[in-house]
Phi, psi and omega in degrees: 000139182281166186280147174284127178278318179210143178238127188230130172291130185207168171243146179237137177277120181252103184302323181260018181291143178205158177296139177281164177298328178298329182283341180268109186306313181235021182068348175267339182300319182292338180264315188245340186280176182300316181298316180296319179293321178296318179295316179298318179294316179299314179300320181291316182290319188252353181081020180158192178252139173277127184242126179280151179175211183232131173259126179245132178257127177243174180294334183243357187194169169247139173234137173244130177236123180291154178287170186299320180298315179291325176298324183280333189245355186234139174249155181131186179276084188278316180278153186209143171231131174235116178277136185303324182296338180268355184284133179239339182207137174238126177219148177245138178220161180283153179214182179280118179089295178234164175287171181237132176259119177253128175246120177259129185214164183241123171243248173287329177217174179285132182227156173235129175245133183245141182225149171244134177198164174284162178054046187306312183296317180293325176295316179298319179293322178296318178296318178300316179297312181295319179296319178297317178295329182277356176095018176295141182255139171048064177272129174270129181240125177235110179248122180229000000 
């Protein structure tokens, strides 16, 4: 396995994220309880659930791994790999509390993965640098 270049505490937006049955104390909490209503509101406002974890940058890819709490309480496609060669756009936008880093990439179809982290601009520049070294073509970068 290749070496991690940088490890960053981050949050990832999981479009299909939902509370797991384990997280619902009596299975009614997720539907009618405070936690369930908060999750539904978050999904509606943000287009998914924000999941905390670690973003790791490698020479050829980014990997996101959710933290243990989110692994235990959240269902959906939580872990993520984005290969630099598939990256087409990097953009930073403002968000509540921290900025948001959007990575647009192509796998079977065009996808956007969103992350929250500290030092957003420097992380975006590092990703741009790594993607360029890995041979990504024509990356659009928008830093604001």
